[in-house]
N, C-alpha and C positions, 0 to 999 in steps of 0.2 A: 532229807529233800528226795523229793520225789523225781527220779528221770523222768527228763520230757518223752512222750512218746513218740516215737519214730516209725515211718514205713519200713516195712521189713524189705531188705536187697537180697536178693540170692548171690551167693558167691559166684555163679557164672556171669552176673552184670560185673560184678568186680574184675574179674579174668578177663572179660572182654573190653575193657575199658583200659585195663592194664596192656592189652595186645596192641590196642589201636595207639594206645598213646608212646609205647615203646616202637612200635613199626614208623611211627613219624620223626621219633628222636634218631633212630639209626639210620633211616633214609635220609634224613637230613645232614647225618654227619657221615654219608656213606664216603664222599671224598676224602674224609681225613681220618679211615681207619686205619690206614698202612701208617701215618703220621708218627716219625721216631719221637720219644719222648722228651719232654720239656722240665727245663730248669730245676723245680724243686721234684718232680717226679724222678730226676736223674739222681738229684743229691741226696734224697731221703726215701722216698716212698716205695719208690722200683727196687732199689738195693735190699733195703729192710724185707720187703716181700720175697725177694729173691732168696734171702736168707733162712727165712723159715720153709720156703717152698723145696729148697736146695739141702738145708744143713738142720733143720727142725728148729733153728734159732729163734726165739721169742725176742730176745733182745738183739738188736744188731750187731753184726762183727764186720761188716764191708763198710759200714757208716757210722757215723759217730751216732751212738744212743741219746734218744732225749726222752720227755716225758711223755710223747705221742704215745697210746695205749696201741696194740697191735689188732684193734679189730677188722681194718681195712685190710691189711697185710695178710690175715688170715683168709679174710674173703677171696683174694688174690690168689691167693696160694692153692684155696681149694679150687678155684675156677681153674688153675693151671694144672693142676692134678689130673682134672678130667679131660681137659682140651689141648694140655702141653700149654708150655708156657710162647707166647707171641704178642706181639704188640696188636693186632685186631683182636686177639683173645680179651685183651686188656680192655682196651677201649670197649667193646660191647659190655663187658662185665660192668662196667662203669654207668654205660647208658642204660643199663636195666636198672639201676639204682636210681639213677637221674630219673626214670620212666614211673618208678614207686612213689620218688618224691613228688612229683609232677601230680601223680593219682593223688597223692594224699594231699595235695595242696586245693585239689578240685572239690574233696570231700571236706575239708577245712573250712572252705569258702561256704559251701551248703549249709555247714554248722553256725558259721558266723553270719550268714546272710539270711537267718530265719524271721520272719515276718516281713521281708520285703516282697515285692513281686519281680516278674521275670525271672534271669539266670544268670546273677551277676558270677559265678563261678566259673561259666565259659570263658568270661572278658578276664578273670583272676589266672585263668590256666593259659590263655592265648598271651597275656601280659610277659607271664613266667617264661614260658618257651620260646619267645621272640628276645628276649631280655640279653644283651650282649655278655654279662659276666654267668648268668646260667648255660646259655647255649655254649660256652667257651669249658667253662668248670665243668658239666656234664660229661666229658669224654676223659677229664685227667684223672689219672692216679692219685688223688688226693683226698684229705679227710673233710673239707667242709661242705661238699657236695652230700655225701653220705649223713654227715652230721646234721645238716638241713630237713633231711628226708625224714630220720628218727627224732630230730626235735619236734616237726610238724605231728609225726602220728603220736607223739606222746601227749602233746596239747591236744591233739584232737579228740583222744580217748579220755582225759581228765576231763574236758569240757562235756563228754559223755556220759561223766560220773563212772567210768570203767577205770577204776583206781588201782586194780592189782595188773590189769594190761598197760595201763599207763606206765606205772612203774619198771614191768617187764621192757616197755620199750625205752624208757629213760635206763635201764642197765645196758642195754645195745648202746644207747647214745654216749655214754660215759665210755665204754670201752672203744668208740670209734673215735672220740676226741675229747680232752678232758674239759675244758670249756662247758662240755652239754652238763655238768654238773650244776648247771644254775637251774635246768629244769627241774629235778627232782628238790633242790632243796627249796624253790620257790613253792612248788607243790604241796609239799608237805607243811610248809609251813602256813599257807593258805588255808588247808583243812582245818588246821589247829584255831588258827586266826577266827575263822567263819564260824566252827563249831564248838570250839571249846573241847572238854573233856570226849566230849560224844567221837571228834573228829580226830582223835589219837589212832584208833583202830586202825582206820583207813590209812593216816599219815605213816604208820610204822612201815607200810610198804616202799615208802620212797628211803628208808635206811639202805634198803638191798642194793639200790645202784652206788650210793656214797660209800658203803663196804667193798664193794667190787674195784671200784677205782682208788681206796686207800689198796685193797691188796695187791693192786699193779704197782703200784709208786713204792709199796714195801719192797717189792721183788726187784724193781729196776735199782732199788737203794743197794739192796741186797749185793746185786749183779755187778755193780759199776761204783759203789761208793758215795752216789750223789742223790740226792732225792729225784731232782729233776734229770737226770742221764748223767748230765756234765756240767761245769761250771759256767763255761761261756755262754752255753743255753739260757741258764739262770740268769746269769746277769745281763743280756740282750733284751730276754723277752720278761722277766720280771723286774727286776731293780731299775734299769735304766729308764722303762717307759713310765715310772712313777714320778719323774721329775716333772713338776707342774707347766713348763712349758712346753713337753713333749706330751703331757696326757691333753692339753688343751687342742694343740694342734691334731693329735687323733682324731679327739672328739669333733672338732669342725670338720674335719676330713670325712666321718661317720656322717655327719648332719648331712653333709654337702651332697655324699652320694645318695643315700636315703632319699632325699628328697627336693633336690634339685638338679642333678648330671643326668644326663641319658634323657631329657624330656621329662625326667619326673617333677618337674617345676609345675607341670599343667595338672598332674594329679594332687599334686599338696595342696595347690590354690583352690582344687575343685574340693578336696577332703576339708580344708578349713572352711568353705562357705557353707557343705553337706552337714556338718557334724551338729551344729546347733539346731539344724533342722530335722534330724534324724535320732529319735530316742533309742533308736538300737543301738549307737555307739555308747549310750551311758548303762548298757545293761551288764549282767553278771560276765557271758563269756568275752567281751570287749574289753572288761576292765583286766580280767586273767590274761588274755592274750597280750594288752598295751604294756601289762606289769613285766611278762617274759619278755618282751620287746628290748623295752628299755633297759633292763637287767643285762640283756645279753649285750647289750650296745654297750653298757659300762665296761663290763668286764672285757670285752675286745678292745676299748679305748686303754683300759689299765694295765692290761696286758698283749704282749706281741710286739717285737722291737720293729719288724717289717712293715705295720700298719696297714697290709695288705685290705684291698677291699673283700675278697674270697673270705674271709673271717664273717662278714655281715650276711653270708647266705641264709642261713636258718631265721632272718627277718626280713629279707626281700620279700619271700612269697606273702607275708602276713601284711607288708606297705603295698603290695599288688590289689590285695584280697580287699583293702581298706579304701583303695582308688576305685575298685570294680563295683564295691557298696556303694561308693559314694555318687556313682554315675545314677542310680535310681533316683537320686534327689532332682534332675534334670528331666525336662519336660521337652518333647517335640526331636525336631532333626539336632538339636545342641547335643543330645545324648551320643548317637551315632560319630558325630564332627569330633566331638572330645576324645571319644575312645579311638577313633582314627587317628587324630594328631599324636596320642601317646604311641601307637603300636608302630608310626611311623619314623617316630623319634627313635624308638628301639631298634627297630630294624637298621635305621643309618648307622646307628652308633657299633653296631656290629662291625663296622665297615670304617667308619670315618673317625679317626683319633682326634684326640682332646687336643687344644694347645697348650697344656700344661704338662709337666712329669706324671705318668701313669704306669701302673705294672702292665707288661704287654698280656699276661692272663686275663685281661679284664674284658678283651675284646678278641678279633679274629688277628690282631697283631701278633698274637703268640705263635699261629701260622707263618706267618713272613720271618719270624724270627729263626725257628725251626728250619724254615728251607732252606735259610743263609747259611745254617750250622751243616745242612745236608752239603751245598755246594761247597763250601770249605772244607769240610771232612774228605769228600770225591779229590778235592786236588793235592789235598796232604798226601791220600792212598796212593794218587797216580806218581808223587815225586820219591817214592821210594821210602828208605828207612832213617831219613834225618829226624833231627829232633826239633820239636817244635815246641815254642813258648805261648802260652795263652791262658786266659782266665776262666774262671768255673761260669758258666754250664760246659763251654768248650771244652776244658781240658777233660772232665770226664766221658763227654761225648766220643772223643778220639781215644780214649783208654780203653772203655768196656764196648766190644761188640755188641752185649745187650741189649743197648740203646738204641739200637738202630740204624746209626751211621756209618760205619765203619765195618769190613771184612774180619779183619785181624787190629789188635790194640796197637797204638802206635806209641812211640816216645814223647812223653810230654814233660815240660817243664812247667808246674804252676805258678801263676802270677795272682797276687789278692786283686788286682786291677791293674789300671794304666797310669798311676801316678809316678811320678819323675823319682821316687825311692824306690819303686817296682821296677824300673828301666834299669837305673844306676845298678841294680842287682845283676842283670842281664849281661854287663858288660863283660863281666867275667865268665859267665857260661858258655856262651859263644853258641846259642842256638841257631840251626839250620834255617828257621823259618817263625816268624811271631804273627799272629791271627788277632786282628783287632777288631773290635765290634761295639756297637751301641750298647753299654749297659743302661742307659736310662733314653727315655723319649723327652726332649728338651728343645722344639722347633724354634721356640722363641729366646733359647739361650739364658734361660731363667736362672740355670744353675751356675752361670758365670757371672751374673750381677754381685755386685761385692758385698751389698747388704743381705741378698740370699746366700751368698757363700760363705759369709763369716757367722751367720746364724746357724746355717747347717754344721760348719767345723764345729761351734761351741756344742750344740746339742748332739750330734751324730757322728761327730768325730769324720766330718765329710773333707775330702782333698779332691780337688779339681784333677781331670784326668788329660794325658797330654793326645792331642790328635795324632793320627799315625804318621805325616809328614815329619812331626816334631820327633817322635818315636824312632824311624827310619834315619834321621839325621843322626841322634845319639849313638845308634847302633849300628850306622854305614851300610842300611840295608836300604832296599828299595821296594816300593808297592808294586806288586807284579800281576796281582789280582785284585779287583774290585768287583761286588755283586750289589745290587740294590734290589730292595723290595718293601713298596709303600712307606717309603722313608725312612727305613732301616739300611743300616750299611754294614757290611762285613770286607775286611781289607787283608790279604795275605802280603806279608812282607818278606821278602829273600834278599839273600846276599849276591848282587850283581847276575842274576840271571835273565832278569829283564823287567820291561817297567810299562806302562801304560800310558795312555793318552787321557788326559783329564776330560773325558766327555762324560754325558749322561747315560745310565742304561744299566741294565745288569750284566750285559755280556760286553766289556770294555774291550777296546781295539788296543792292541798290544803290539810293541817292538823292540829288539833286542838291543841292549847295550852295546854290545860289539860293531853292531851296524853302523852305530851314530861314532864309532870310535870313540866313546868315553869308557874309560877303565872304571872299575871299582874301588873307592876310596875306602883305605882300611884304616 
């Protein structure tokens, strides 16, 4: 196959484009660069990176090891070795990777839009950078945004018939996240299917990333005795998601997020209308791209107990490129109006939460949650050396100053959640304080619906959690502080120090029990 002739681009042009994109992303996230670490950053990725940075441990020792390869952790450890460990250094390091991913998205859009008029690559880049998932994930020390970056780079190089370079990108990809194995397997099989025996030489390059992932898994098994690092991880992320009902629900969520939610339905309707009218979508580049997207969606629907939308990040830019290319089928004022509608929806969903449960990290709700944790942690530090009972991630936020919430570690009793069984355990431990917070966004109380609750109990072993007033009654404690931000609430329960008046706002009016002449009930 003769490679397509492409105009030569000077390295300086790539550098300038990267600098512009990186500057926009860093400036856009400027107010958030000091933000303490969030949820899975606390639970897995930052502790694992610190283990490598401080102790040279490629397999985590301060958190539970799992199958995730050490690529991102090694990157952060290298950054900290140069600039020192800090939250802003971590945020900027991740934003630089996000800028590279955005640049590759722009270049992939140019590749996939060959034969059309105009500049759909700029529309695709704008849609990505304003999308709530990418905006949130671009600063978080997690795996899926870097996986997006190297997935798209490997795809771009493959479409350009640069097979050895694509295989090297796949090598980096599988060392970032194990689900990236989809790309080299697809590309190797595609070459053999397309070229027969003549394609085997090029296809052999894609054995390299497969071998690298096999070496990592073998090392993990040698160190832990488990192929996926620990049996709980294997059960939650591999065995349990294979149940038919859970798979169908996961696949439905994937479809909804990519093609309906966040205003995507506008682009989906446009794509359905434009595809029969644009032969471009039926060519080899789009067939390969569609196969990659479909296989990735299938894998992350079959695997991964949490069903987080961030797992879709390697596919999200492809969806935006398809929307942007479809815009070229429109004429006159319709094209800018449709694009403006898509952009407006994406901008709005950065700030407006859906009416159904969703992960806070899907938009800027995660910032509100972290700020609530900051306020609660400051209150705990101000109260002295008592023992605080709460659930993850607040437990780790209070234990380790590394995460940006406390100056010194606090004494913590960890709860699995706020279910009645967990509250019963606390009665014998008698903590000095309990921090209760929203672990799920549920404004319509869908999780309290008997049908929904019964389904979730059967499929996910879900148990409803108690509200703070019920917890206080069980433990003879009172709500002394309540913080609210954008619909999320965090409350501090203590033993008879003071209570709050039930008013709205993040700074509640408080009054002491002793002034009311009410004694604590033991």
